[in-house]
C-alpha positions in Angstrom: 14.4 18.2 -19.8 15.2 21.1 -17.8 11.7 22.5 -18.3 9.9 19.5 -17.3 11.4 19.3 -13.9 9.7 22.3 -12.3 6.3 21.3 -13.1 7.1 17.5 -11.9 8.4 19.0 -8.6 5.4 21.4 -8.2 2.9 18.5 -8.6 4.8 16.2 -6.2 5.1 19.1 -3.6 1.5 19.6 -4.2 0.4 16.1 -3.8 2.2 15.6 -0.6 0.8 18.6 1.1 -2.7 17.7 0.0 -2.3 14.2 1.3 -0.7 15.1 4.6 -3.3 17.8 5.0 -5.9 15.1 5.0 -3.9 12.9 7.3 -3.7 15.7 9.7 -7.4 16.2 9.3 -8.1 12.7 10.1 -5.6 13.0 13.0 -3.3 10.2 11.7 -0.4 11.9 10.6 2.1 10.2 12.8 6.0 9.9 11.7 5.4 6.4 10.0 2.5 7.4 8.3 4.0 10.6 6.8 6.8 8.3 5.6 4.3 6.5 3.6 3.5 9.5 1.9 7.2 10.2 1.0 7.6 6.7 -0.4 4.7 7.1 -2.6 6.1 10.5 -3.7 9.4 8.9 -4.6 7.7 6.1 -6.5 5.3 8.4 -8.3 8.3 10.7 -9.2 9.7 7.9 -11.2 6.1 7.1 -12.8 5.7 10.4 -13.8 9.1 10.9 -15.4 7.9 7.7 -17.6 4.8 9.3 -18.4 4.7 13.0 -18.1 1.2 13.4 -19.3 0.5 11.9 -15.9 1.5 14.8 -14.0 -1.9 16.1 -13.4 -3.0 12.9 -11.8 -0.3 12.6 -9.1 -2.3 13.9 -6.2 -4.9 11.4 -6.4 -2.4 8.8 -6.9 -0.5 9.6 -3.7 -3.8 9.5 -1.7 -4.6 6.3 -3.2 -1.1 4.7 -2.6 -1.2 6.1 1.0 -4.7 4.8 1.6 -3.5 1.4 0.5 -0.4 1.4 2.7 -2.8 2.4 5.8 -5.0 -0.4 5.2 -2.2 -2.9 5.8 -1.0 -1.0 9.0 -3.6 1.2 10.4 -7.0 0.0 8.7 -9.4 1.8 6.5 -8.7 5.6 5.9 -10.3 8.0 5.5 -13.8 6.8 7.4 -16.5 8.1 5.5 -18.0 11.1 7.5 -21.4 10.9 5.6 -22.8 7.5 6.6 -23.4 7.5 10.2 -24.8 4.1 10.7 -23.8 0.6 9.3 -20.4 -0.7 9.2 -17.6 2.0 8.9 -16.1 2.3 5.3 -13.6 4.3 3.6 -14.0 7.0 1.0 -12.5 6.2 -2.2 -10.5 8.7 -4.5 -12.3 9.4 -7.9 -11.1 9.6 -10.6 -8.8 6.7 -10.1 -6.8 8.1 -12.8 -7.5 11.7 -13.7 -7.0 15.6 -12.6 -9.1 17.2 -9.6 -9.3 14.0 -7.3 -12.3 14.1 -4.8 -13.0 11.8 -1.8 -16.2 9.8 -2.8 -18.8 7.8 -0.7 -19.8 5.2 -3.1 -22.5 3.9 -0.4 -24.2 7.2 -0.3 -23.1 8.4 -4.0 -21.7 11.6 -2.8 -18.7 13.4 -3.5 -17.5 14.2 0.1 -14.3 16.7 -0.5 -11.5 17.5 -2.9 -8.2 15.8 -1.8 -6.5 17.8 0.6 -9.7 19.5 1.9 -11.0 16.6 4.0 -10.8 18.6 7.3 -14.2 20.5 7.0 -16.0 17.4 6.3 -14.4 15.4 9.2 -15.2 18.4 11.4 -11.6 19.1 12.1 -9.4 22.1 11.1 -10.4 25.8 10.9 -12.9 26.8 8.5 -11.5 29.3 5.9 -15.1 31.1 5.7 
Protein backbone atom coordinates (compact mmCIF):
# COMPACT_ATOMS: atom_id res chain seq x y z
CA UNK A 1 0.00 0.00 0.00
CA UNK A 2 2.84 2.38 0.85
CA UNK A 3 4.23 2.29 -2.71
CA UNK A 4 0.88 3.35 -4.25
CA UNK A 5 0.56 6.49 -2.12
CA UNK A 6 3.34 8.50 -3.77
CA UNK A 7 2.16 8.07 -7.40
CA UNK A 8 -1.42 8.84 -6.34
CA UNK A 9 -0.41 12.02 -4.52
CA UNK A 10 1.82 13.06 -7.44
CA UNK A 11 -1.06 12.57 -9.89
CA UNK A 12 -3.48 14.52 -7.68
CA UNK A 13 -1.04 17.39 -7.18
CA UNK A 14 -0.30 17.48 -10.91
CA UNK A 15 -4.02 17.46 -11.77
CA UNK A 16 -4.65 20.30 -9.30
CA UNK A 17 -1.79 22.35 -10.76
CA UNK A 18 -2.86 21.79 -14.38
CA UNK A 19 -6.47 22.74 -13.81
CA UNK A 20 -5.56 25.78 -11.71
CA UNK A 21 -3.16 26.90 -14.47
CA UNK A 22 -6.05 26.80 -16.95
CA UNK A 23 -8.33 28.67 -14.53
CA UNK A 24 -5.68 31.36 -14.07
CA UNK A 25 -5.23 31.62 -17.85
CA UNK A 26 -8.99 32.16 -18.24
CA UNK A 27 -8.95 34.62 -15.32
CA UNK A 28 -11.51 32.70 -13.28
CA UNK A 29 -9.28 31.39 -10.46
CA UNK A 30 -11.29 32.98 -7.66
CA UNK A 31 -11.25 31.38 -4.20
CA UNK A 32 -14.63 29.68 -4.67
CA UNK A 33 -13.48 28.24 -8.00
CA UNK A 34 -10.24 26.92 -6.52
CA UNK A 35 -12.40 25.31 -3.82
CA UNK A 36 -14.16 23.42 -6.65
CA UNK A 37 -10.76 22.07 -7.71
CA UNK A 38 -10.01 20.98 -4.14
CA UNK A 39 -13.40 19.24 -3.86
CA UNK A 40 -12.78 17.38 -7.11
CA UNK A 41 -9.31 16.30 -5.95
CA UNK A 42 -10.83 14.87 -2.75
CA UNK A 43 -13.42 12.93 -4.75
CA UNK A 44 -10.87 11.70 -7.29
CA UNK A 45 -8.52 10.54 -4.51
CA UNK A 46 -11.26 8.17 -3.36
CA UNK A 47 -11.97 7.15 -6.98
CA UNK A 48 -8.32 6.25 -7.67
CA UNK A 49 -8.04 4.40 -4.36
CA UNK A 50 -10.91 2.20 -5.65
CA UNK A 51 -9.43 1.88 -9.16
CA UNK A 52 -5.62 2.38 -9.05
CA UNK A 53 -5.27 1.82 -12.81
CA UNK A 54 -7.18 5.10 -13.29
CA UNK A 55 -4.37 7.23 -11.85
CA UNK A 56 -3.31 8.35 -15.35
CA UNK A 57 -6.81 9.75 -15.96
CA UNK A 58 -7.00 12.06 -12.94
CA UNK A 59 -6.05 15.34 -14.68
CA UNK A 60 -8.76 15.02 -17.31
CA UNK A 61 -11.35 13.98 -14.74
CA UNK A 62 -10.56 16.89 -12.42
CA UNK A 63 -10.79 19.27 -15.41
CA UNK A 64 -14.21 17.81 -16.30
CA UNK A 65 -15.39 17.99 -12.68
CA UNK A 66 -14.45 21.66 -12.42
CA UNK A 67 -15.98 22.39 -15.82
CA UNK A 68 -19.26 20.80 -14.67
CA UNK A 69 -19.22 22.66 -11.34
CA UNK A 70 -18.52 25.98 -13.07
CA UNK A 71 -21.41 25.45 -15.48
CA UNK A 72 -23.80 25.60 -12.52
CA UNK A 73 -22.36 28.79 -10.98
CA UNK A 74 -20.24 30.65 -13.53
CA UNK A 75 -21.24 29.48 -16.97
CA UNK A 76 -19.45 27.64 -19.74
CA UNK A 77 -15.69 27.26 -19.24
CA UNK A 78 -13.30 27.37 -20.93
CA UNK A 79 -14.82 29.24 -23.84
CA UNK A 80 -13.50 28.25 -27.25
CA UNK A 81 -10.82 30.67 -28.50
CA UNK A 82 -10.87 29.14 -32.01
CA UNK A 83 -14.40 29.92 -33.18
CA UNK A 84 -14.75 33.68 -33.43
CA UNK A 85 -18.34 33.83 -34.64
CA UNK A 86 -21.58 32.21 -33.60
CA UNK A 87 -22.66 31.30 -30.10
CA UNK A 88 -19.87 31.03 -27.53
CA UNK A 89 -19.28 27.43 -26.58
CA UNK A 90 -17.04 25.58 -24.19
CA UNK A 91 -14.13 23.35 -25.04
CA UNK A 92 -14.38 19.71 -24.01
CA UNK A 93 -11.83 17.37 -22.48
CA UNK A 94 -10.70 14.53 -24.75
CA UNK A 95 -10.38 11.70 -24.09
CA UNK A 96 -13.15 11.64 -21.50
CA UNK A 97 -11.37 8.82 -19.72
CA UNK A 98 -7.78 8.50 -20.78
CA UNK A 99 -4.25 9.77 -20.34
CA UNK A 100 -2.88 13.00 -21.88
CA UNK A 101 -6.13 15.01 -21.79
CA UNK A 102 -6.59 17.94 -24.18
CA UNK A 103 -9.09 20.77 -24.54
CA UNK A 104 -10.88 20.18 -27.84
CA UNK A 105 -13.34 22.22 -29.91
CA UNK A 106 -15.82 19.78 -31.39
CA UNK A 107 -17.37 22.48 -33.56
CA UNK A 108 -14.10 23.16 -35.41
CA UNK A 109 -12.77 19.63 -34.88
CA UNK A 110 -9.44 20.78 -33.44
CA UNK A 111 -7.37 20.13 -30.35
CA UNK A 112 -6.77 23.53 -28.76
CA UNK A 113 -4.32 22.74 -25.94
CA UNK A 114 -3.34 20.09 -23.41
CA UNK A 115 -5.06 20.42 -20.04
CA UNK A 116 -2.84 22.79 -18.08
CA UNK A 117 -1.55 24.66 -21.14
CA UNK A 118 -4.58 26.73 -22.10
CA UNK A 119 -2.84 30.08 -21.51
CA UNK A 120 -1.18 30.49 -24.94
CA UNK A 121 -4.39 29.44 -26.72
CA UNK A 122 -6.33 32.08 -24.80
CA UNK A 123 -3.65 34.69 -25.42
CA UNK A 124 -2.75 34.95 -21.75
CA UNK A 125 0.32 34.11 -19.77
CA UNK A 126 3.95 34.33 -20.76
CA UNK A 127 5.16 32.39 -23.75
CA UNK A 128 7.77 29.78 -22.98
CA UNK A 129 9.53 30.15 -26.32
